C-alpha positions as CSV (number, residue, x, y, z in Angstrom):
1,M,2.0,26.1,-5.7
2,N,4.7,24.1,-3.8
3,T,4.1,26.2,-0.7
4,F,0.3,25.6,-0.9
5,I,0.8,21.8,-1.2
6,S,3.4,21.8,1.6
7,N,1.1,23.8,3.9
8,W,-1.8,21.5,3.1
9,D,0.3,18.5,3.8
10,W,1.3,19.7,7.2
11,K,-2.2,20.8,8.2
12,I,-3.8,17.5,7.2
13,L,-0.9,15.6,8.9
14,Y,-1.5,17.4,12.2
15,V,-5.2,16.5,12.0
16,F,-4.3,12.9,12.3
17,Y,-1.1,13.1,14.2
18,N,-1.9,15.6,17.1
19,P,-4.7,13.6,18.8
20,L,-2.4,10.5,19.2
21,A,1.0,12.1,19.7
22,G,0.5,13.0,23.3
23,N,-1.0,9.7,24.3
24,P,1.5,6.8,24.4
25,T,-1.2,4.3,25.2
26,W,-2.2,4.6,21.5
27,Y,1.3,3.8,20.2
28,P,0.9,0.0,20.2
29,V,-2.4,0.3,18.3
30,L,-0.8,2.7,15.9
31,H,2.1,0.4,15.4
32,W,-0.3,-2.5,14.6
33,L,-2.3,-0.4,12.2
34,A,0.5,1.4,10.4
35,V,3.2,-1.3,10.3
36,L,1.7,-4.8,10.9
37,L,-1.8,-4.7,9.3
38,I,-0.2,-4.8,5.8
39,Y,0.7,-8.4,6.4
40,L,-2.9,-9.3,6.1
41,F,-2.6,-8.7,2.3
42,P,-0.1,-11.5,1.6
43,I,-1.9,-13.8,4.1
44,F,-5.1,-13.2,2.1
45,L,-3.3,-14.0,-1.1
46,V,-2.0,-17.2,0.3
47,Y,-5.6,-18.0,1.4
48,L,-6.8,-17.4,-2.1
49,W,-4.0,-19.5,-3.6
50,F,-4.1,-22.6,-1.3
51,F,-7.6,-22.7,0.1
52,K,-9.9,-21.0,-2.4
53,K,-7.9,-22.4,-5.3
54,E,-8.0,-19.1,-7.1
55,K,-4.4,-19.1,-8.1
56,I,-4.8,-16.9,-11.2
57,L,-6.6,-14.2,-9.2
58,A,-4.1,-14.4,-6.3
59,L,-1.1,-14.1,-8.6
60,R,-2.7,-11.3,-10.6
61,A,-3.4,-9.3,-7.4
62,F,0.1,-10.1,-6.1
63,L,1.8,-8.9,-9.3
64,A,-0.3,-5.8,-9.4
65,G,0.8,-4.9,-5.9
66,I,4.5,-5.7,-6.7
67,V,4.4,-3.5,-9.9
68,G,2.8,-0.6,-7.9
69,W,5.4,-1.0,-5.1
70,L,8.6,-2.2,-6.7
71,V,8.3,-0.6,-10.1
72,F,6.2,2.5,-10.0
73,C,7.1,3.7,-6.5
74,K,10.8,2.8,-6.8
75,V,11.2,4.6,-10.1
76,I,9.9,7.8,-8.5
77,Q,11.9,7.3,-5.4
78,F,15.1,6.9,-7.5
79,F,14.7,10.4,-8.9
80,F,13.0,12.1,-6.0
81,F,13.7,12.0,-2.3
82,R,11.4,13.4,0.3
83,A,12.2,13.0,4.0
84,R,9.6,11.6,6.3
85,P,7.6,14.0,8.5
86,F,9.3,12.9,11.7
87,A,12.7,13.6,10.0
88,T,11.8,17.1,8.8
89,S,10.3,18.8,11.8
90,N,10.8,19.0,15.6
91,S,7.1,19.1,16.0
92,V,6.6,15.6,14.7
93,K,8.1,12.7,16.6
94,E,8.4,9.2,15.4
95,L,5.5,7.4,17.1
96,V,6.4,4.0,15.6
97,F,9.9,3.0,14.6
98,H,10.8,3.5,11.0
99,R,14.0,4.1,9.0
100,P,14.3,7.7,8.0
101,D,14.3,6.9,4.3
102,T,12.1,8.5,1.6
103,S,8.4,8.9,2.2
104,F,7.3,9.8,-1.3
105,P,5.3,8.0,-2.6
106,S,3.9,5.6,-0.1
107,D,4.8,2.0,-1.0
108,H,2.2,0.7,1.5
109,A,-0.6,2.7,-0.2
110,A,0.4,1.6,-3.7
111,F,0.8,-2.1,-2.8
112,T,-2.4,-2.4,-0.8
113,L,-4.6,-0.4,-3.1
114,A,-3.5,-2.3,-6.2
115,I,-4.3,-5.6,-4.5
116,A,-7.6,-4.4,-3.2
117,L,-8.7,-3.1,-6.6
118,V,-7.7,-6.2,-8.5
119,I,-9.7,-8.3,-6.0
120,L,-12.7,-5.9,-6.1
121,W,-12.8,-5.8,-9.9
122,S,-12.7,-9.6,-10.1
123,N,-16.3,-9.7,-8.8
124,N,-15.0,-10.7,-5.4
125,K,-16.9,-7.7,-3.9
126,K,-16.9,-8.6,-0.2
127,W,-13.2,-9.3,0.0
128,G,-12.4,-6.4,-2.3
129,W,-14.2,-3.8,-0.2
130,A,-12.7,-5.3,3.0
131,L,-9.2,-4.9,1.5
132,L,-10.0,-1.4,0.3
133,V,-11.0,-0.4,3.8
134,L,-7.8,-2.0,5.2
135,S,-5.8,0.0,2.6
136,L,-7.4,3.2,3.8
137,V,-6.9,2.4,7.5
138,I,-3.2,1.5,6.9
139,S,-2.6,4.7,4.9
140,L,-4.3,7.0,7.5
141,A,-2.4,5.3,10.3
142,R,0.8,6.0,8.6
143,I,-0.1,9.7,8.4
144,A,-1.1,9.6,12.1
145,A,2.2,8.0,13.0
146,G,4.2,10.7,11.3
147,L,5.6,8.3,8.6
148,H,3.9,9.9,5.6
149,F,2.6,13.2,4.4
150,P,-1.0,13.1,2.9
151,T,0.4,13.7,-0.6
152,D,2.7,10.6,-0.2
153,I,-0.4,8.6,0.4
154,L,-2.4,10.2,-2.5
155,V,0.4,9.6,-5.0
156,G,0.8,6.0,-3.7
157,W,-2.9,5.4,-4.2
158,F,-2.6,6.9,-7.7
159,L,0.2,4.5,-8.5
160,G,-1.7,1.6,-7.0
161,L,-4.7,2.5,-9.1
162,G,-2.4,2.7,-12.2
163,S,-1.0,-0.7,-11.5
164,A,-4.5,-2.2,-10.9
165,L,-5.7,-0.7,-14.2
166,L,-2.7,-2.1,-16.0
167,F,-3.6,-5.6,-14.8
168,H,-7.3,-5.1,-15.4
169,Y,-7.2,-3.8,-19.0
170,L,-4.3,-6.0,-20.0
171,A,-5.6,-9.0,-18.2
172,N,-5.4,-11.3,-21.2
173,F,-1.7,-10.4,-21.8
174,W,-0.7,-10.9,-18.2
175,E,-2.7,-14.2,-17.9
176,V,-1.5,-15.8,-21.1
177,Y,2.2,-14.8,-21.0
178,I,3.0,-14.5,-17.3
179,I,0.4,-15.7,-14.9
180,R,-0.7,-19.1,-16.4
181,P,2.9,-20.2,-17.0
182,I,3.8,-19.5,-13.4
183,V,0.7,-21.3,-12.2
184,K,1.5,-24.3,-14.4
185,V,5.0,-24.5,-12.8
186,A,3.5,-24.1,-9.4
187,E,1.1,-26.9,-10.0
188,R,3.9,-29.2,-11.2
189,L,5.7,-28.4,-8.0
190,R,2.4,-29.2,-6.2
191,L,2.0,-25.7,-4.8
């Protein structure tokens, strides 16, 4: 089974990686998509907080992303190390700079999907679908850049989904005991 998954990982990785690897003119675009595009997520949450005055939604989405990234992903990474594709094979070069740390699961995939789903499920369909597409683009770009295997992304998405579900089905708990108290403090500080 492990060999099957590993072979599948490499085959799918090469589908995205090979067309771009030999063409350095794509590297800046790939850097923007795989590394910088994620910053649109916190910028959007700041927009929700300050300009749309949807503080509870912004904080719920932010916390879901943080739980997916800093709790779910980091717990797995503590017990399991998987080198990045560019660090494991001579046939995959680092197309954008990245530390050769663990690639499994993808923090980017977990963080962005959790935020996108919380926004989508809050009846903010237009922004939710836009963030979902951005999450997909970021994740595929990270495969194309040789930073992640496809299973890193799939497990990251699964953890992001789990985090979003945690904040969706336990919304009352989060809102009463964590989100509203933080929002009250922020309002007292005029944030």
